[in-house]
N, C-alpha and C positions, 0 to 999 in steps of 0.2 A: 351960881354956874361956872363952868369951869373959867381960868384965864385964859383970854384971846387976846393975841398979839400977832405981830408977823416977824418975830425976829428969827425966825427959820430960814424965811424966803433966802436971803442973802448964801446961805450954805447949803442950800436943796441940791446943789450941781454936784456935791460930797459924797453925796449917799446913792448915785446913780447907780445900774449896770451890775447890779448885785444877784447873785443866782437866787433865784424862789424855790426852797423846800418846807411851804407850810406846813403845819401840823393841825390839824381841827379838833377840837372838843365838840360833838354835835349829838344833841338832845333837845326833846321837846322842854318848853320854859317847867319848870320845878320839877324835873327827872334826876336832879342830882348835879348837872352839871359844876356849879358852883364848888362844890364840896371834892368832885373830883378832879377840876383845875387845881384849888387849893394844894390837895396831896399832893399832886403830880410836883406843882413848884417846890413842893418840900424837899423833893428828891434834889433838889440843886443840879439839874439836868437839864434844864430847861430856860431859854429867856421867855420872859411873859410879858403880859400887857398887864400894867398896873393902874391903880388909883391915879398914882401923880400921872404916868405917862396920857391919861384921859384929862385932867385938869390943866396940863402945862404943855398940851400939846403942839400948838404953834411955836414953843420956845423950847422943845427937847434937845434939837442938837448945837442951840447957843448955848443951852445951859450944861450941857455937856464938854463943850470946847471949852467955855469958860471956868469948869470945875466947880459950878455952883448947884448939882444937883442935889447933895445934902440941903443943902439951906432952902431950897425951895421944899424938898421933902419934909423938913422940920417944920415948915411954914403951913404946910396941909394938914400936919399931925395936927399942930396948934389950933387951927380951925376946928378941927373935927374935935378937939377937946372944948374948945368955947362954944360949942353946939350942942355939947355933952352926948356926942354920937362915939360910942363903944363898938357895936354890931349894927347888922344892918337892919336889926329890927324884925324882919320876915323870918329870921332865922338866928342863933346863936352865933353865926360864923365872927370871929371879932374881925375889925378892920381896921387899916392904916394906911398910909402912903402906899405901902407895897400890897398892897391886897389884891389879887387877881380879878382884873375887870373884862368885861365884853366890848370887843370896838364896835360894836352898832350905837356906841353913845358918843362915837366920832362922828359916825354918819349923821346920827339923827342932829348933832350941834350943826354941821353943817346942812339940814334940810336934804338926805339923801333919802332911800331905803334903805330899811332898817339891815337889811340882808343885803351879798355882793352881787349888784348888777353889772351890766358894762359902764353904765354913767359913771358908778362911783368905784370904779375897779381902778382909774388912776390914783384915786384916796387911797384904796386898800394896799395899792404897791407902794404909795408914799408912807403910809403906819409900819408894813413891814419894814422896808428899808430904813427908816429911823431905829426902830428899835434893832436892827441888826447894825448897823453904825454907831450905836450907843453901846450897845452891849462889848463888855470886858473879856469874851470867852466867845469861843466857837459851836458852843451849843446850839438846837436847833430852836427855830422859834413855835411856841406853842400857843395858841390861841380859840377863844370861845365864842361862840353865839348860836344862840338858841334860834334867832330868826332863818339861819341857814341848814337848819336841821333838813328841811326839806328844797336844799339847793344843793346838793352836794355834787349833782350829775352837771350841772353849769359849773362849778367850781373846779371839778375836774378837768374839765374840757380846756378853762384857761390857765389852770393850774397843773399842767400833767404830773408834777413831781407831789403832788401834795397827797397828806396821809389822812386818813380818818378815825378817831376812836370816836364810836357809836355807843353810849349809855342810856338806857332802855327802863324804863319804870311801868308800873303794872298803872294801864292808863284811867283806872278809877281810881287810883291815889294821885295821882297828876291833875285830875279835875277836881280832885276835892281840896288837893293844895291851893291852885288856881284860885278857887273861891274863897277860901282863908285868906288869900295873901289881898285881893283885891277890895274885899269888907275890911281888911284890916289900914290899907293905904290911902282908900276913901275914905274912912270912918274918923282916922288922926293922919294928920299931916307927918310924912317919913321926911324928914328933915336929910337925911342920907341922901335918899334917892332924888331929892330935889336938888341936890350939886351939881346930880349927874343928866338928870333928863329936865331936858329945856319943856318937852310936851305933860311932862308929871308936875312941874314948877307951876306952868301957866294953868293948870287945870285947877289950881286952888285958888286961880285970880277971877273964875266964874263960877260965882254961887248956883247958880241956877243948873250948873252943869252937875255941881257937887249933889246938889238936890237928887238933880236925875241918876246920877251913879248908886246915889244911895239908896233911894226909896224906891227906885224901878226896875232895874239891873240887877240886883241882888237882894231880892225881899220876898220872894216866893216858891215854890215848889218849881213852875213853870216859867220863872224869870227868865229875859230876855239874856241875862248874863251866864247864866248856867247853859243852856242853851247853844249860845254860842262859843261857850267852852267845849261842848262836845261836841259841837261840828269842826272847828278846828282841829282840837286834837283829831278827830276820827281822817279827817283828809288830809293834815301830814304824816299819819301812820300809812295810811293806803299808799302816798307818795313813796315812803320809803318800801313796802313791801312789793310795788310796783318797778322800782329801781336798783333795790340793792344788788340785786343780781348782773348788772352792767359793769359793778366794778369788780374787778381783779383781788383774788384773794389775798394779796399782799398789800393793798392798796387801804385797807381797814381791820379795824378788830373791834367785835362788840361785846360788852359786858353789862350785867344788870345792876341798878341801882339796891335791890335787897342783896345781891351777891356782895357787892364792894360793900355798903354797909356790915354784912355778918363777917367776912374775913376781906378786908381792904389789903393784907400783906399779899394774899395769893391774887387777889385781881390787878394790882400794881403792879407784879412780877407780871402777870401775862404781858400788861400794855407795855412793860420796858422791855422785854422779851423781842415784842412782834417791834419794837424800833430800834435793835440791835444795842441797848443803852444797859448801863449798870445801875443797880439800885443798893446803897447800901443804910439804906433805912430800912428798919423792921417794925411796921404797922401792925404792932401787934392787938389794939385795943378796937374793939367792934364800934363804928360808928351809928350814931344812936340815931333810928330814922324818925322824920319828923311826923308830928299830929296825926294818929293815924284813927282818930274817931271823927267817921263821914258828918258833914254836916246834914241838915234836914233835907235838902232840896236833892244831894248825890246818895243821899239814903233812898228817898223817895224813889230814882232813877237808876239805881242801882242794877236792875235787872235789863234796862234798855240799854246803859250805857255798855256792860256787859256784852250782848248781844250785837252790838252794832261794833264793837272792839272786838269780835270774836277770832278773825283769823289773825290780825296780831297778837293775841293772847295765845292760840297756837304755836305762830310762828317761833315766839321767844320761852315757851313750854310756862306759861301761865297757867296752874289750876284754878 
C-alpha cells in the first residue's frame, strides 16, 4: 500500500484558491483509457497523476517544497524492481513512478466512492490543487477514471470548466477483456495492483472469497461474473447515450479505441486541436490491440451482447 502520513497538513493553506480547468479522459474499464492517458502524457503538454502521486499522496507538497521528489521516485522505482514489477501484467504497458494513474485509488484509500461525489469533492479539489501547486509549468491537468464515465453530467455541474475526452470501444471486446482481467488477477496475485488497491490486497487475505471468485463467478457460460459485466456495461453505455446530448460540442471530443490503435497520430492530433494545444511528436506506429480471441462465455453470449448494446453500436458506427 501507499505511504500514508500527514506531512502535507501544515502546507495545505498554500495550495488553496486555484482555478479549476480539469480535463478528464473517460471510458469504460478496458476501453483504452490507460494507453490513451499514457500517449497523451508523452506529448509533454499535460500535468498528470502518476504512481508517485498515488503512493506518496500525503507528502506531495512536503516533498516538493523540500526538493526530495526525485529521491522518493527512486525509492518507488526500487520497490517495483524488488518486487519484479516491470509492467502492469494485465497488459504490456511499462510502469514506473511516472506511470499515468487514476485518482480513484486515492478515493479508495480513504474509503470514499470510486467516482466523484458530493462527499469526496473536497478530496478531489485537494488532488487537483496539489498537482497544480507542485507542477513546474502551466500545462493543464489531465486526469482519468473509468468509474466517472457514467458521471460526467455531475462532474460538469460542479466543475463548469471541465472538458472531456471520451474513448469508446466495441462493448463485445470490453466485456471479453474484462473477463480475461478478472480471471487473471484472481488466479494469480498481481503485485502491482496490490500496491495501489487496498480492496484487491485485502481480497487475497480471504481464501473463501478467492475460491468464490475463481470457481463461481468466472467459471461457466452463465456465470454471475459475465452476466454482471454485461449488465454494468449496458447500464453505463445507456447513461452515455441518454446524457451526451446535454454537453455542449466544445465541452467534449470522442474517439474510438480501434481508430486510435490504427492511426494514433491522427486521433491524438484531433484531441490536441480540440484542446488548442500543440503536438510535436509524430506517433507513427500503430498500437497493438489487446487479445481479440473471445473467451468461451463471451463467444457463447455474443449475439445477446450485441443485441443488448445495439443502440450504442449504431451510435458509434460499429458494424
